[in-house]
N, C-alpha and C positions, 0 to 999 in steps of 0.2 A: 504493500500500500504506500502511495506517495505521501511523504511528509512535507507540509507546506509551511513556509515562514512568510508572514506579512510584514512589510515595511511601510510605515506611515510617517510622513514628515508634516509637522504642523507649526503654525504661527498665528496666534490670536484668533482662532476660530473654534473655541471650545465646544460650542453647541453643535456645529457641523461635524467636528471631530467625533463627538459622541455617536452621531448617526452613522458615520463611516465605520467607526470601531464596532458598533453593535452589528452592523451588516456583515463586516468581515468575520466577526466571531461566529455569527450564524452560519456563514458559508463554510467555516472550518469545522462546524459541529462541535465547537469547544474542544478541539484536539489540535495541537500544533503549537506554533510559537508566533508571537507578535512583537515587533520592535517598533516602539513609538519614539520618534526623535522630535523633541520640542526645541524650536529655535529661539529659546529665551523669551517665551510669551509673557506678556504683561497683563493679560485679561483674566487671570485666575485659572488657567488650564490645569496646572498641577493640583491646585486645591480641589477643583471639580473632580478630577480623576481619583484623587485620594478619598474624597467624600463618597464616591460611588464604589469604593474599595476595589478599583481596577489596578491601582499601583500601590506599591509598598511605601511606607514613610521612612524606611531605612535606605540611606544612600552611601555610595562609595565613589571615590574619584575615578575618572576615566580619562587618562592621558592629559591631565591638566587643562582640558578644554571643556569638560562636562562632568556631571555627576550622574550616577547610574543606580537604578533600583530594579529589583527583580520581584515578581509576584507570581503566584500560581492560583488559577481558578479551575478546579477540577483537573482536567487533562490539558488545560491551556496555560502556557507560560507567557508572561508579559514582561518585557524589558522596557523600561522608561529611561531614555537618555535625554537629560536636559543640558543643552549647550549653554555655556557661560556668556555667549553673545550671539546675536542673530547673524548666521553665516549664509542666509538665503537658502533656497531650495537645494542648490548644488552642494553647499556645505552640509546640509542636513542629510541628503542622500549619500554623500561621501562617507560620513561617519556612521550612518546607518548600515551601509554595506560592509564597512570595516567591522562593526560589531557583529553583524550576521556571519561574516567569514570566521570570526573568532569562535563562533558557535556552530560551525558548519556541519558537525556530525548530527545535528538535531533536525536537519531539513534537507529536502531534495530539490525543491523549487522555491524561488524567492518571488513574492508577489508585491510589486511596487504600487502603492496607493498614495494619493494626496488627501489632504484633510477636507476637501470639498468634492471628492469624486467617490460616489457611493455605488458599490456593486449591486446590481439587481439580483433578485433571488435566482439561484442556480447558475450565476455567472461563472464561478470557479469550476463547478462540475462540467459545464459546457466547454470551458477551455481545456480541461483535462481529457476530454473525449478525443482530442487531437494530439495528445502528447507523443504519439509514435511517429508523427509526420514532421514535427518541428520542436526545436529546443527554445524557441521564442514565440509565445502565443499572446495575442493582443486582443482585448475586447473592444467593442465599438463604443466610443465615448460620445455622448450626445447631451444636449440640454432640452428644456421643454420644447423649444422650437428648433427644428433640425437645422444645423449649420454645418455645411460640408467642410468648412475650414477646420472644424474640430476633428475631422477624420484623418487617419494617417495617410501620408502621401503615397500614391501609387508609384510615382517616380520622383526622386530627389535629384533635380537636374543641376549638376555642377560641371557641365561640359559647355553649356551655351552662355557666353559672357554678356549677351544682350537681354537676358531675363532678369526682371526685378523680383518676381515671385518664383522662387526656385522649387516650390512644392506643387506638384501636379496632382490636382484632386478631381479633374474633369470626369474621370471614370465613373464616379459615384452619381453624377448627374444624368447618366443614362437610365437610371432606375427611378420610377415614380415614388416608391416608398423604400425605406431601408429594409423592410421585410422581403423585398425582391432581390436583395443583394446575393451574390453567390455564397455558397457554404463556407469557402475558404478563399481569401484574397491575399496574394503576396504583396507586401508593401515595403517601403524603404525607410520609414522612420516611425517613431512612436513618442508619446508623452509619458511621463512617469505617473500616469493615471490609469493603471491597470495591467501593464505587461507582466506576464508570468514567464520567468526566465530560469532555465535549468541551472543547477549548481555548477556544473562543469564549465558553462559559458561564463558565469559570474566570476569564477576563479581564474579563468584564462584572461578575460578582458580587464579584470581589476576594478578599481574604485572609480566612481564618477568624478569628473574633474571639478574640484571644489571651488576654484576661483571664478567660475562662471557667474556665481551668485544667483541670478534668476534668468529664466528664459533661455533655453538652448542646451542645458546640461543633459536633458533627455535625448535631444537630437544628436548631440555629440556622442552619447553612449551608443545609440542605435547605429550611427555611422561607423563607429569603431568596431562594432560586432560584424557589420557587413564588410567593411574594408579589410580588416585585419584577420578575421576568422572565416569570412566567406559564408557565414550562416544566413539562412533565409529567415525573414520575419513574416509571420503569418497572422493576418487579421481574421478573427472568428466573429462575424457580424451578429450571430445569435447570442453571444456572450456580451452583455451590455453593462456599461458604467454610466451613471447619471451624474452630470455636473450640477452641484447644488448652488453654486455661486458664479454663474457665467458672467462674462464681462458685459456691461451695458452697451447697447448699440450706440455708435457714434460717440462713445466715451472718449474724452480728450486724454491723451497719454501724458502723465506728469513728466517733468524734465528728468527726474532721477531715473525713472523707468525707461525713458527714451535712450538714455546713455547706455544702459545694459542691453536693450533690444538691438541697438545699432552696433555696439561694440561686439556683441556675440555673433551677430550676423556677419560682420566683417571677418571675425575670427574663423568662422566656418569656411569662408571662401579661401582665406590664407592657408588653412590647415588641410582642407579636403578638395580644393579646386583641382579638377582633372587635367587642366592645362594652364599655361602661364597667363592666358587672357582672363580666365576666371579668377586666378589668384590675385591679379592686379586690378580686378574690377572695383574693389573698394576705393582705390585712388581716383576713380572717375565718379563714383557715387557721391563722394564728399563735395567736390566742386559743383556737381549737379544740384546738390541741396542748396549751396550758396547762391547759384544762379537763379534758382526758383524763388528764393527769398528776395533777391534784388528785383526780379521782374514783378513781384507783388508789391514792391516799394514798401516792404515791411521787414527791414533787416532786424533780426532779433539776436543781439550779441550773446545772450545767455545760451540760446539754441546753438549758435555758432561754436561757442566754447565747449559745450557738452559734446557736440559731434566731432570737434577737433580731437578732444581727449579720447573719444570712443575709437577713432581711427588709430591714434598713436598707441593707446593701451592694448588694442587688439593684436599688436605685433609683439608684445612682451611675452616672455616665457611664463611669468606668473602675472595674471591681470589683477590690478588693484581693486579694492572695494572703495571706489572714489566717492560715490554718492549713496546716501541712505534714504529709505522711505520716510 
């Protein structure tokens, strides 16, 4: 029987976390292991989990960057790792995978979940139906209103230097409803909101890149699995993950977030571009942004500064945490 470990990273979403946690526990039938990584939440997450007797009140140090507690509920073991500072989703998943690998004898598959991505009933068992065809199984992530941009890319195009949107999702639009999608779809990326990855893949590919902070750490992990291990990523549309906190339509991106979005987008091109034209594309995207601002007669120096550092920092071996939410 396959042993499953669940890894959930959270930050200031205690009520949503409880929903995801309860759903995950139900999927595991209260047998297995759960790793919760708390990015130094300030909303009372630890207190709520303690009150619900989900985590222990006894802690020990973990590598000087966090404190760790262990608890057991019947056949389910829960590790709670509280980081001493907010390291973003990438830092959370980095140390969560590190902790999971230190306890590798207790699981065969690692299930990545976010604190606002709730598995629907039967999601895990549906994924495991296909365990013999792939070592990376991905559920279909969706919100109340279907948004194709939430689905994994059929093709992640890092060959064409003229593309702005490098994620090809057109395939999904051939079907009127998601229930009409094929049984299995080979894809080229995923988000850390539901992928089920076999232990041997996690051990070979190692830890998520922690300095990405937000947006792109999951894409980087998926690209590493494809590029370096040659493993196929398979989407299982009947296994569903529901986003509980989708982005608002036409929501303005704050400056701090724009920095990480653009920096990590540039980094992806530098790291995985399949030709020199794609690798150098960010050097053309940045001037294009400036020209766009000038043509609008609305030059925003703060926007210029943020995007200048996004370009420069994307070239560094270790990218800095320059802006905070």
